[in-house]
Backbone bond lengths (Angstrom), bond angles and torsions (degrees), N, CA, C in turn:
res aa  C-N    CA-C-N  psi(-1)  N-CA   C-N-CA  omega(-1)  CA-C   N-CA-C  phi
1 M - - - 1.470 - - 1.520 109.82 -
2 G 1.325 118.16 130.85 1.449 122.68 179.97 1.511 112.08 -86.71
3 P 1.343 117.74 -168.49 1.461 121.83 -175.67 1.513 113.99 -80.51
4 Y 1.312 117.81 4.67 1.453 119.71 -173.31 1.516 113.95 -97.24
5 G 1.343 117.60 12.69 1.467 119.87 173.05 1.518 111.93 95.42
6 Q 1.324 114.68 179.75 1.443 120.45 -177.27 1.517 109.79 -144.71
7 G 1.288 116.74 166.36 1.451 121.03 174.96 1.509 114.07 81.92
8 M 1.333 118.96 5.73 1.448 120.97 -179.61 1.529 110.85 -78.65
9 N 1.294 115.69 163.51 1.450 120.64 173.05 1.525 108.87 -56.90
10 E 1.334 116.61 126.87 1.458 119.86 -175.93 1.517 112.33 -62.59
11 A 1.316 118.01 -19.66 1.463 120.60 179.39 1.517 111.73 -75.49
12 V 1.333 117.16 -14.75 1.452 121.85 -179.16 1.514 109.20 -106.73
13 D 1.322 116.57 129.30 1.458 122.12 177.99 1.525 107.48 -110.04
14 P 1.326 118.57 95.48 1.462 120.89 -176.97 1.522 113.48 -58.07
15 E 1.342 116.52 -36.57 1.459 119.20 179.93 1.524 110.38 -63.39
16 A 1.325 116.73 -45.70 1.458 120.15 179.87 1.522 110.51 -63.78
17 T 1.329 116.91 -41.13 1.464 120.29 178.63 1.516 110.59 -63.07
18 A 1.316 117.32 -43.96 1.462 121.09 -179.61 1.518 111.22 -60.62
19 R 1.313 116.42 -43.83 1.465 119.27 -178.64 1.522 111.40 -71.02
20 R 1.319 117.31 -36.05 1.462 119.49 177.40 1.521 110.96 -65.97
21 V 1.332 116.96 -44.97 1.461 120.07 179.22 1.526 110.44 -64.30
22 A 1.333 116.95 -38.47 1.466 120.02 178.24 1.532 110.98 -61.16
23 A 1.315 116.14 -40.42 1.467 119.72 178.43 1.522 110.75 -65.18
24 E 1.335 117.04 -40.04 1.462 120.50 177.62 1.524 111.07 -65.31
25 L 1.325 116.76 -39.17 1.460 120.97 178.93 1.523 110.67 -65.72
26 A 1.317 116.87 -36.25 1.465 120.12 177.06 1.528 110.62 -61.09
27 K 1.332 116.69 -38.96 1.464 120.62 177.56 1.519 111.63 -67.35
28 R 1.360 116.36 -25.01 1.464 121.61 179.58 1.522 112.40 -90.88
29 G 1.331 116.59 7.53 1.457 119.62 174.16 1.502 116.24 108.06
30 A 1.338 118.23 1.11 1.464 119.62 178.61 1.520 109.85 -66.53
31 R 1.320 116.62 132.09 1.461 121.42 179.38 1.532 111.37 -87.53
32 A 1.315 115.94 -22.13 1.466 121.21 176.16 1.517 108.26 -160.21
33 V 1.325 116.12 151.93 1.464 121.93 178.09 1.529 107.86 -139.54
34 A 1.323 115.64 132.64 1.465 120.60 178.58 1.518 109.52 -130.86
35 L 1.313 115.93 138.31 1.461 121.79 172.70 1.522 108.22 -82.12
36 V 1.334 116.94 127.55 1.460 121.30 179.84 1.533 108.80 -129.50
37 G 1.331 116.34 178.94 1.457 119.62 177.44 1.510 113.04 79.81
38 S 1.329 115.01 -159.85 1.468 120.84 -171.78 1.520 113.62 -66.11
39 R 1.340 117.52 -27.78 1.459 119.15 177.75 1.524 111.23 -70.30
40 A 1.319 117.13 -25.07 1.461 120.90 177.80 1.522 111.59 -83.95
41 T 1.326 116.94 -34.07 1.468 120.39 -176.24 1.516 113.53 -88.16
42 G 1.337 117.52 -10.61 1.456 120.02 -179.58 1.508 113.81 84.50
43 T 1.331 117.16 17.60 1.464 121.10 -179.15 1.523 111.93 -108.55
44 A 1.323 117.72 13.57 1.466 121.73 -176.79 1.519 111.18 -73.29
45 D 1.338 114.63 154.56 1.457 120.19 168.61 1.525 108.05 -123.14
46 A 1.319 116.57 -171.53 1.459 120.81 -172.85 1.520 113.02 -62.84
47 D 1.327 117.82 -24.05 1.452 120.44 -177.04 1.525 113.60 -100.38
48 S 1.317 117.59 3.68 1.463 120.56 -177.13 1.521 111.79 -70.85
49 D 1.337 114.35 142.45 1.455 119.89 174.38 1.526 110.05 -71.93
50 L 1.324 114.78 164.32 1.455 122.70 169.61 1.523 105.21 -101.35
51 D 1.332 117.65 107.23 1.466 121.98 -174.38 1.518 109.85 -99.34
52 L 1.332 115.71 122.79 1.455 121.25 -179.70 1.527 110.24 -120.52
53 A 1.329 115.76 126.08 1.462 121.32 172.09 1.522 106.87 -90.91
54 V 1.318 115.84 121.66 1.458 121.35 -174.51 1.528 109.24 -112.47
55 V 1.315 116.43 124.28 1.459 121.43 178.54 1.523 108.08 -94.73
56 G 1.324 116.04 117.99 1.454 120.59 -177.81 1.508 110.66 149.27
57 D 1.332 115.68 -175.45 1.456 121.57 179.96 1.524 109.54 -93.96
58 G 1.325 115.43 119.41 1.456 120.82 -179.39 1.506 109.92 -171.67
59 P 1.336 117.27 -174.53 1.466 120.35 -179.70 1.516 110.99 -62.12
60 H 1.330 116.00 137.21 1.469 120.84 -178.98 1.524 110.98 -53.33
61 Y 1.326 116.92 -41.94 1.459 121.01 179.94 1.515 108.56 -148.69
62 R 1.317 115.08 134.86 1.460 119.88 179.66 1.524 107.91 -146.94
63 L 1.321 116.18 135.19 1.465 121.96 179.79 1.522 108.29 -114.71
64 E 1.330 116.41 129.02 1.458 122.21 -179.80 1.523 109.65 -129.64
65 E 1.334 115.31 164.58 1.465 122.04 172.67 1.512 107.55 -111.31
66 Q 1.325 115.96 124.56 1.459 121.41 -178.98 1.522 109.09 -137.98
67 D 1.325 117.10 122.30 1.470 122.05 175.27 1.520 112.64 54.51
68 G 1.327 116.62 36.35 1.456 120.43 -179.96 1.517 114.54 80.33
69 L 1.322 117.72 7.24 1.459 122.62 178.86 1.524 110.27 -116.28
70 L 1.321 116.80 145.90 1.452 120.26 169.47 1.520 107.86 -82.00
71 V 1.315 116.32 128.64 1.458 122.13 -178.35 1.524 108.36 -115.20
72 S 1.326 115.07 120.41 1.460 122.25 -179.74 1.523 108.53 -100.78
73 L 1.338 116.01 122.57 1.462 121.48 -178.35 1.524 109.37 -113.81
74 G 1.321 116.41 121.47 1.460 120.78 176.21 1.516 110.07 -117.00
75 W 1.341 115.97 106.58 1.459 121.27 -178.14 1.527 110.45 -90.37
76 A 1.312 116.50 142.67 1.468 121.65 171.42 1.525 107.91 -164.32
77 S 1.324 115.72 151.11 1.456 121.00 178.71 1.535 109.62 -67.52
78 P 1.327 117.77 163.54 1.471 118.87 176.89 1.529 112.14 -56.83
79 E 1.333 115.51 -39.84 1.461 119.84 179.98 1.524 111.37 -64.77
80 E 1.337 116.38 -40.71 1.459 120.20 179.91 1.527 111.10 -70.31
81 Q 1.319 117.16 -38.00 1.465 119.51 177.23 1.528 110.24 -60.20
82 R 1.316 117.32 -40.86 1.467 120.64 178.68 1.523 110.86 -70.49
83 R 1.325 116.44 -41.04 1.468 119.93 -178.17 1.514 110.85 -59.07
84 R 1.317 117.44 -38.08 1.462 121.59 -177.11 1.527 112.40 -66.56
85 L 1.314 117.96 -19.04 1.458 120.30 175.37 1.522 111.45 -65.37
86 Y 1.329 116.52 -19.74 1.462 121.78 -175.95 1.526 112.75 -118.98
87 D 1.313 116.71 5.50 1.463 122.46 179.28 1.524 108.59 -96.34
88 P 1.352 118.67 117.07 1.462 120.38 -178.17 1.520 114.03 -57.83
89 G 1.316 117.86 -22.44 1.451 120.11 178.36 1.515 113.74 -75.41
90 Y 1.323 117.46 -14.28 1.464 122.25 -177.84 1.526 113.64 -121.89
91 L 1.319 117.56 -32.84 1.464 120.71 -160.87 1.526 115.21 -62.64
92 A 1.347 118.31 -26.44 1.466 119.37 -177.00 1.523 112.23 -63.08
93 T 1.328 116.75 -29.46 1.466 120.68 175.60 1.528 111.53 -104.07
94 H 1.326 116.84 -30.01 1.461 121.17 -174.25 1.532 111.79 -70.06
95 V 1.324 116.33 -44.76 1.471 118.89 -178.36 1.530 111.49 -63.25
96 P 1.345 119.70 -55.01 1.471 118.22 179.39 1.524 112.52 -65.05
97 G 1.345 116.39 -30.03 1.454 118.89 177.90 1.516 111.99 -61.02
98 W 1.331 116.47 -47.06 1.461 119.83 179.78 1.526 112.00 -72.94
99 R 1.317 117.36 -31.30 1.469 118.98 178.24 1.521 111.85 -61.23
100 A 1.332 116.25 -38.66 1.468 120.75 -176.41 1.519 112.96 -97.86
101 A 1.321 117.70 5.04 1.464 121.38 -172.95 1.526 112.18 -62.85
102 V 1.330 113.98 145.57 1.463 121.74 171.50 1.524 106.70 -103.20
103 L 1.319 117.10 117.13 1.459 121.44 -175.54 1.530 109.87 -79.98
104 L 1.320 115.40 121.24 1.465 121.12 -175.64 1.520 112.83 -103.04
105 H 1.329 116.04 -31.33 1.475 121.06 -178.26 1.520 106.24 -150.21
106 D 1.328 116.70 115.89 1.461 119.33 -175.33 1.531 111.39 -155.36
107 P 1.332 117.84 58.42 1.469 119.90 -175.01 1.519 113.91 -64.12
108 E 1.337 118.10 -26.41 1.467 121.27 -178.86 1.530 112.62 -96.61
109 G 1.316 117.31 -3.58 1.452 120.06 -177.79 1.516 114.14 77.00
110 L 1.337 117.37 14.78 1.460 120.64 -177.27 1.526 111.52 -68.30
111 A 1.327 116.31 -47.30 1.462 119.68 -178.87 1.528 110.49 -65.16
112 G 1.316 116.83 -37.83 1.450 119.85 178.40 1.525 111.83 -62.97
113 A 1.330 116.22 -39.23 1.464 120.28 178.61 1.526 111.10 -66.02
114 I 1.334 116.85 -40.89 1.467 120.50 178.03 1.523 110.12 -64.59
115 Q 1.320 116.03 -42.00 1.464 119.55 179.50 1.527 111.18 -62.96
116 R 1.304 117.34 -41.78 1.467 120.31 178.48 1.523 110.88 -63.62
117 E 1.331 115.94 -39.17 1.461 119.09 178.07 1.528 110.79 -65.18
118 A 1.339 116.38 -39.53 1.462 120.20 178.07 1.530 110.71 -64.73
119 L 1.315 117.05 -39.29 1.457 120.50 -179.86 1.529 111.50 -66.68
120 G 1.330 116.81 -30.07 1.450 120.69 179.41 1.516 114.53 -91.01
121 W 1.317 115.84 -3.26 1.471 122.20 -176.83 1.523 111.14 -66.32
122 S 1.367 116.61 148.54 1.461 120.52 174.73 1.524 109.79 -144.58
123 W 1.323 115.75 156.19 1.466 121.34 -179.67 1.523 111.70 -61.29
124 S 1.323 117.79 -28.03 1.468 120.37 -177.67 1.527 112.10 -60.19
125 E 1.322 116.69 -23.61 1.463 120.75 -179.49 1.526 112.78 -77.71
126 V 1.336 117.67 -14.31 1.466 120.10 -172.63 1.523 112.46 -129.49
127 E 1.315 118.18 14.95 1.463 120.93 -175.84 1.527 111.94 -54.38
128 A 1.317 117.45 -54.32 1.465 120.91 -176.79 1.523 111.57 -64.35
129 A 1.327 116.39 -41.76 1.472 120.06 179.83 1.522 110.61 -63.51
130 C 1.323 117.10 -39.77 1.466 120.53 -179.68 1.524 111.51 -67.01
131 D 1.318 117.19 -43.84 1.458 119.83 178.84 1.525 111.38 -62.39
132 G 1.323 116.25 -41.95 1.464 119.66 178.70 1.512 112.63 -65.34
133 W 1.317 116.77 -40.55 1.466 121.46 179.93 1.514 110.98 -66.69
134 V 1.324 116.61 -46.61 1.458 121.52 179.67 1.519 110.66 -58.55
135 A 1.324 116.96 -45.56 1.468 121.43 -178.26 1.516 111.27 -61.93
136 E 1.317 116.93 -43.91 1.467 119.09 -177.18 1.521 111.66 -74.45
137 Q 1.324 117.47 -34.47 1.462 119.76 176.24 1.521 111.00 -62.25
138 L 1.318 116.95 -48.18 1.457 120.22 -179.87 1.521 110.72 -61.74
139 T 1.321 116.86 -42.43 1.466 120.38 178.75 1.524 110.86 -59.86
140 G 1.310 117.79 -40.67 1.456 121.12 179.09 1.516 112.97 -63.17
141 Y 1.328 117.18 -34.51 1.461 120.09 -178.77 1.527 112.79 -76.51
142 A 1.336 116.85 -6.32 1.467 119.24 172.95 1.522 110.84 -58.86
143 E 1.314 116.81 -33.36 1.463 120.16 178.72 1.524 111.39 -64.62
144 E 1.326 116.45 -37.41 1.470 119.94 178.52 1.531 110.13 -65.93
145 V 1.331 116.55 -36.17 1.458 120.77 178.44 1.522 110.67 -63.62
146 V 1.321 116.34 -45.75 1.467 120.89 179.34 1.528 110.19 -61.74
147 K 1.336 116.98 -43.10 1.465 120.72 178.67 1.524 110.96 -63.21
148 L 1.324 116.85 -38.86 1.462 120.18 179.61 1.521 110.53 -66.02
149 R 1.313 117.99 -45.36 1.464 120.85 178.67 1.531 110.89 -60.22
150 R 1.324 115.71 -44.61 1.460 119.12 -179.03 1.521 110.93 -64.52
151 S 1.316 116.75 -41.00 1.466 120.60 -178.74 1.520 111.14 -65.38
152 L 1.322 117.22 -38.60 1.464 119.99 176.48 1.527 110.96 -65.32
153 R 1.317 115.38 -37.59 1.462 119.34 -178.73 1.527 111.44 -69.19
154 T 1.340 116.94 -35.98 1.463 120.53 -176.80 1.524 113.08 -92.82
155 G 1.346 116.80 -6.32 1.463 119.73 -179.59 1.510 114.35 80.68
156 D 1.335 118.14 18.58 1.469 122.54 178.54 1.528 108.68 -84.96
157 R 1.314 116.29 86.96 1.462 121.36 -172.13 1.529 112.40 -69.08
158 I 1.326 117.89 -32.84 1.467 119.61 -179.82 1.525 110.14 -64.71
159 T 1.322 116.90 -50.76 1.464 119.78 179.57 1.522 110.65 -62.98
160 A 1.326 116.50 -40.62 1.465 119.89 178.85 1.528 110.95 -60.96
161 A 1.322 116.51 -42.26 1.463 120.21 -179.83 1.519 111.20 -63.83
162 I 1.327 115.89 -39.13 1.468 120.15 179.13 1.525 110.47 -64.91
163 Q 1.326 117.30 -49.75 1.464 120.60 -177.81 1.528 111.32 -65.90
164 R 1.329 117.02 -38.02 1.463 120.67 175.00 1.520 110.40 -57.50
165 S 1.334 116.04 -46.33 1.458 120.44 -177.77 1.524 111.61 -67.09
166 V 1.322 117.07 -38.82 1.466 120.46 177.37 1.528 109.95 -57.66
167 L 1.320 116.58 -48.62 1.462 120.14 -179.11 1.525 111.59 -65.59
168 A 1.310 117.30 -44.10 1.467 121.08 -177.68 1.521 111.64 -63.30
169 I 1.321 116.26 -34.74 1.465 120.67 -176.65 1.523 112.06 -87.04
170 R 1.320 117.34 -43.30 1.467 120.24 -168.48 1.516 115.66 -91.40
171 L 1.314 118.33 -13.93 1.460 117.93 176.81 1.529 111.93 -74.58
172 A 1.319 117.34 -26.96 1.468 120.09 -179.01 1.529 112.68 -61.21
173 P 1.348 120.18 -46.63 1.470 118.25 177.06 1.520 113.46 -60.70
174 V 1.335 116.93 -33.72 1.468 120.45 177.38 1.523 109.97 -64.36
175 M 1.327 116.02 -46.16 1.460 119.83 179.99 1.531 111.18 -66.67
176 A 1.313 117.45 -32.74 1.466 120.04 178.52 1.524 110.55 -62.88
177 I 1.316 116.85 -45.25 1.457 119.53 178.71 1.525 110.49 -66.71
178 H 1.332 117.00 -41.43 1.459 119.81 178.68 1.531 111.38 -59.48
179 R 1.321 116.69 -39.14 1.465 121.21 -179.27 1.522 112.40 -89.44
180 R 1.329 116.26 4.29 1.465 122.58 176.12 1.528 111.32 60.33
181 L 1.334 114.94 54.54 1.459 121.56 -179.68 1.525 110.09 -109.18
182 L 1.307 116.93 128.63 1.455 122.55 169.71 1.523 107.16 -99.88
183 Y 1.337 116.68 132.02 1.457 116.66 -174.99 1.525 114.40 -128.84
184 G 1.291 119.19 -6.30 1.449 120.55 171.83 1.514 114.77 70.61
185 T 1.312 117.57 -54.83 1.455 122.18 -179.62 1.517 110.06 -132.54
186 E 1.318 116.63 142.66 1.460 120.43 178.36 1.521 112.26 -67.52
187 N 1.326 117.55 -12.31 1.463 119.95 179.09 1.529 112.05 -60.14
188 V 1.325 117.26 -26.00 1.467 120.40 -177.69 1.529 112.23 -109.03
189 L 1.330 117.59 -3.02 1.465 121.29 -170.63 1.522 113.37 -57.69
190 W 1.332 118.11 -54.58 1.458 120.49 -172.42 1.522 111.77 -66.80
191 D 1.322 117.34 -39.28 1.463 120.00 176.70 1.526 110.74 -66.05
192 L 1.321 117.11 -39.45 1.457 120.72 -178.95 1.530 110.90 -65.76
193 V 1.330 116.78 -45.20 1.461 120.43 179.57 1.528 110.21 -64.18
194 A 1.329 117.50 -40.60 1.458 120.99 178.33 1.524 110.96 -61.51
195 K 1.330 116.30 -43.74 1.460 120.58 179.93 1.520 111.26 -63.16
196 E 1.326 117.18 -42.55 1.456 121.31 -175.73 1.527 112.48 -78.20
197 S 1.339 117.07 -25.67 1.464 120.58 -173.69 1.524 113.19 -92.80
198 G 1.311 118.22 -14.72 1.449 120.12 176.01 1.513 114.40 99.00
199 E 1.327 115.10 174.44 1.465 121.86 -171.94 1.521 114.39 -61.98
200 P 1.341 120.23 -43.41 1.474 118.27 179.91 1.523 112.20 -57.76
201 W 1.335 116.27 -43.40 1.463 119.35 178.74 1.526 110.23 -67.04
202 A 1.314 117.10 -46.10 1.464 120.67 -178.34 1.525 111.01 -58.59
203 D 1.337 117.13 -43.22 1.459 120.65 -179.79 1.527 111.36 -65.57
204 A 1.334 116.40 -44.98 1.465 119.82 -178.67 1.524 111.01 -66.75
205 Q 1.321 116.94 -40.49 1.463 120.24 179.50 1.521 110.99 -64.19
206 R 1.326 116.70 -44.43 1.461 120.82 179.59 1.531 110.64 -59.87
207 A 1.336 115.75 -43.34 1.466 119.33 -179.34 1.525 111.29 -70.16
208 A 1.345 117.41 -39.61 1.465 120.61 179.99 1.520 111.35 -63.58
209 L 1.323 116.39 -32.17 1.468 121.16 177.22 1.528 111.92 -86.07
210 N 1.337 115.68 1.78 1.466 121.73 178.97 1.533 110.69 54.54
211 A 1.326 114.92 44.14 1.459 120.16 -176.04 1.523 113.17 -80.90
212 S 1.327 117.26 -13.32 1.461 119.87 -177.53 1.524 112.22 -126.82
213 G 1.329 116.42 26.57 1.454 120.59 176.09 1.514 115.23 74.76
214 E 1.343 117.83 28.97 1.452 121.05 178.80 1.526 111.19 -63.23
215 S 1.310 115.69 156.36 1.458 119.65 174.02 1.519 109.64 -67.23
216 F 1.319 115.80 162.47 1.464 120.09 179.22 1.525 110.65 -57.58
217 E 1.330 116.49 -47.29 1.460 120.39 -178.65 1.525 111.06 -62.79
218 A 1.322 116.89 -40.06 1.461 119.98 -179.58 1.522 111.62 -65.38
219 S 1.321 117.24 -39.71 1.461 119.38 -179.66 1.524 110.92 -68.12
220 C 1.325 117.07 -36.48 1.469 120.29 177.32 1.523 110.69 -67.31
221 T 1.326 116.22 -42.79 1.454 120.73 177.58 1.522 110.73 -60.47
222 A 1.329 116.85 -39.53 1.458 121.21 179.44 1.528 111.21 -63.50
223 A 1.328 117.20 -37.20 1.465 119.89 177.20 1.524 111.02 -63.16
224 L 1.333 116.27 -39.37 1.463 120.19 175.51 1.528 110.45 -64.76
225 E 1.314 116.54 -37.65 1.459 120.44 177.33 1.524 111.30 -63.88
226 L 1.327 116.25 -39.92 1.463 120.02 177.58 1.522 110.69 -57.59
227 F 1.324 115.83 -46.33 1.461 119.15 -179.70 1.520 110.51 -62.65
228 A 1.323 116.70 -42.33 1.463 120.06 179.93 1.528 111.13 -62.93
229 L 1.326 117.72 -40.63 1.453 121.07 177.77 1.525 111.18 -64.06
230 A 1.342 115.69 -42.76 1.466 119.72 178.01 1.524 110.42 -63.83
231 A 1.339 116.73 -42.12 1.461 121.04 -179.37 1.517 111.30 -60.66
232 E 1.317 116.39 -40.85 1.463 120.62 -179.88 1.516 111.32 -65.62
233 E 1.333 116.10 -44.16 1.462 119.59 -176.94 1.530 112.15 -72.63
234 L 1.332 117.00 -35.05 1.455 120.74 -175.03 1.528 113.40 -89.72
235 R 1.303 117.63 -2.13 1.464 120.71 -176.42 1.532 113.04 -50.87
236 P 1.335 120.27 -41.28 1.476 119.44 -178.40 1.530 114.58 -61.35
237 V 1.341 118.77 -22.51 1.467 119.63 -177.87 1.520 112.56 -97.46
238 L 1.334 118.01 -0.47 1.459 121.55 -179.51 1.520 110.40 -86.56
239 D 1.342 116.68 141.24 1.461 119.31 171.89 1.528 109.15 -84.78
240 E 1.310 117.43 -178.40 1.460 120.79 -174.12 1.523 112.27 -61.32
241 R 1.330 116.89 -43.65 1.468 120.07 178.97 1.511 111.11 -62.95
242 Q 1.326 116.49 -48.10 1.451 121.30 -178.28 1.520 110.90 -63.20
243 R 1.325 116.48 -40.20 1.459 120.14 -179.06 1.524 111.22 -63.44
244 A 1.342 116.32 -38.60 1.463 120.16 179.58 1.531 110.90 -65.57
245 V 1.328 116.69 -42.68 1.469 121.21 -179.32 1.529 110.29 -65.84
246 V 1.326 116.34 -47.94 1.464 120.99 -177.71 1.526 110.66 -65.39
247 S 1.326 117.28 -40.83 1.458 120.43 179.31 1.521 111.24 -64.29
248 H 1.330 116.98 -36.90 1.465 120.75 176.95 1.525 110.36 -60.75
249 A 1.332 116.63 -44.52 1.465 120.38 -177.52 1.521 112.43 -73.49
250 A 1.335 116.87 -33.83 1.463 120.53 -172.60 1.519 113.34 -99.49
251 R 1.321 117.77 15.07 1.465 119.27 -177.63 1.537 110.26 -58.12
252 P 1.315 117.43 146.01 1.474 121.15 -172.54 1.521 114.30 -55.13
253 D 1.320 118.57 -35.25 1.460 119.22 -177.14 1.523 112.50 -72.77
254 A 1.344 117.29 -2.39 1.468 120.77 179.00 1.521 112.14 -84.89
255 I 1.327 117.05 -9.85 1.464 120.12 -173.40 1.514 110.17 -120.07
256 E 1.301 114.59 126.84 1.459 119.27 177.19 1.518 110.01 -67.16
257 P 1.319 119.06 140.35 1.457 120.81 -176.30 1.512 115.18 -75.76
258 S 1.321 118.43 -16.61 1.463 119.16 -176.42 1.509 110.06 -140.59
259 R 1.353 115.53 158.44 1.452 122.36 178.63 1.500 110.22 -105.46
260 Q 1.303 114.74 148.06 1.455 119.20 178.86 1.514 110.30 -92.36
């Protein structure tokens, strides 16, 4: 079995599709094309996308259908591709993506240079940037906590459901960066963060995502618990302003003590 995955419909050849699309992208101005994601690592299944990192000027993100496969195209300049290796908002997927990339079109050696940089990358190069990003992300989600509390108090279930989901989904990437986790694909993100963060986080995350049939109120309460757990763990990286905002949102009286 090669790096292009297994279990796909035998009538579809993902490798051939990837190389054909790469050739077409080269005609459209792509300076380099690399296969990334599960098709590159050999972990794909029949429903996996074909993810291509495209070096050049083009649409930031474009989704196409090719040969019965969904093809995800992410364009960025060589400079932007390198910058994302050090940007906390991208690096958790960008670094492992480039490390495992299969280079399909690289006449100038641009993709190879990016891959080498990714292979040599280390967390020590981004410590300060990661701490700053994590602190500001958590502080920003304090607003979602306040909206969730207010919605529960007023009985606005739609708004409460939205804010609950925002917290349940978006706190995991923050915790991943805080714990210095590279995960390559979001398919494993929530399980990985739960495993690394321990049982209280895993239980609250599961309930906030309503993974075990929790009541509406219980799932909302769990989302508030997630924020409180994150606030406690991230407190050392918060500055005075951030600490005041987060403490306001995560105050103990904001969280119900029991689930229904």
